[in-house]
N, C-alpha and C positions, 0 to 999 in steps of 0.2 A: 643746692641748687633750686630745690623742692623749696623753699623757704622766699627764691627768690619767685618762684614759678606761685608762690601764694602771694603775695606780694602784688605783684606785675598782673593777675588774675583780679582783682579787689579791689587794684585803680581804673581797672581800662569799664570793672564794669560801675564800680561808683558812678565813673565817668558818663558811661551811654544810662546811665541811672537823672545823671546832675542835667543832659540835654532835652531827654526825655517830662524830664519835670517842667524844666525851663521853657519848649514846649506847650505843655497842659494849663500851669498857672499862668509868665511871664505871653509869654510868645501870641497868646491866638489870644486871651487877653484883650490888648496891645491892639491885636490889627479887628477884634474884634470893634473897636469901637470906633476903626475909624470908615469915611465912605462905604458904601458899599463894593463901590470897583478898585479903589484902592483894597478892603479888607481881602477881596475875593484873590486879586490880580494878589496879591501879599501870600497867600493860601494858596498857590497855585506853586508858587516859586518856592514857597517851602517843601512843596511836595513833589518839588520835579530833581531839588538842593535835597534833602533829607532822602527822599528816595534812593538816592543813588545812594549815597554812605550805610543808613544805618541798615540794612542787611548784609553785608561787610563785616557791622562790632555786634550785629545778634548773632551771629552765623560765626564768629572769631569769639565773641564773649562761653557759648557754649562751647565749642573747640578747647579755649580751655581749664574753663570747668570739668567738664570729659579729663581733662592730661593730667589737673589736677587729686581728681575724685582719683580716676586711677595710678597713681602718682602719691599716695597719703591715705590707702584704701584701709593700712593698717593702725594710722597715728589718731588722735582723739580728734572727733571733728568731723572726719570723715559723710559719719549721715549727713550734716546739718552741707556740710558741699554733693552729695550724691542729690539730697528734698530740694535743694542751691538749682541746682539741673536743673528738676528737674521744673521747680515754677519755671529758666528761662526756655524747656520748650514751650511750655506752658501759651508764654508772652511769643518764640514766634509761631505758634501753631495760632492764638487769636488776631495778627501781622494777618497772617497767610488767608486763612477767613474773611477776617472779619474790615480790618481796617484796607487792606494793602486792594480792596477794587474798589474801594470808595477811593484813596487816594489820589489812583489810574485814573481813572476819570476830574477827578478836580483837578490832578497836574494839567490837564490839555483845555479846560478850561478859560475864557477871557469873555468877557468884558459883553462880548456882541453872540456870545454861543455856550454861554451857561443857560442852565435847563430850571426853572423854575424853581422849584422847590435846592437849588444849589446850600442855600442858610443853613437847609434842614435836613441832607445831609451832611452838612458838614457841623451841624450840631449831634447825631448821627454818632460821628467819626470823632470828636472831642469825649462823646460817653463809652467808645472802647477802648477810646487811649489815658482815660482815665479807671477802666480799670484795666489795663498794662501795667499800669504806672504802681500799681498797684501789687502788683505780681514784682514785678519789679525793682521793686525796692525788699519786698520780702527776701529777696533770691540774693539780693545786697545783704543786707541782714546779718542774712543763714551764711556770706562767706564774710561776713565783720567778723559774724558769729566766732567761726571756724575758729579762723586767722586764731584772735585771742588766744 
């Protein structure tokens, strides 16, 4: 049963990393190449869509890692799992403090009501997102190592 939990947790966290990596290095660069109205509309839509899904995914991943850490406490790799959990906690804190406030504003913008500095705010969100992606990649790598 623990083996199944380890695999499921690693896959779920890995998929989350893949989505966030894609946002950072594929989707946002595509949107940034579009004209301003299309760029901003795409980011607003993405903020609404992913803003609804990702909190569940982040918290669910953290819960699974916590269960793995408790259930596998006496096994090799438990320290890696705990460290991965700490990194996922950091990613949630980063999200709440840095990314969500910008996202909550950006998802309501339209070409008619967006602020003058909307691009600067999106660039700031991107920088924070790059850091968060690095954190969750590290967490995923630790889980994969613990699984091996």
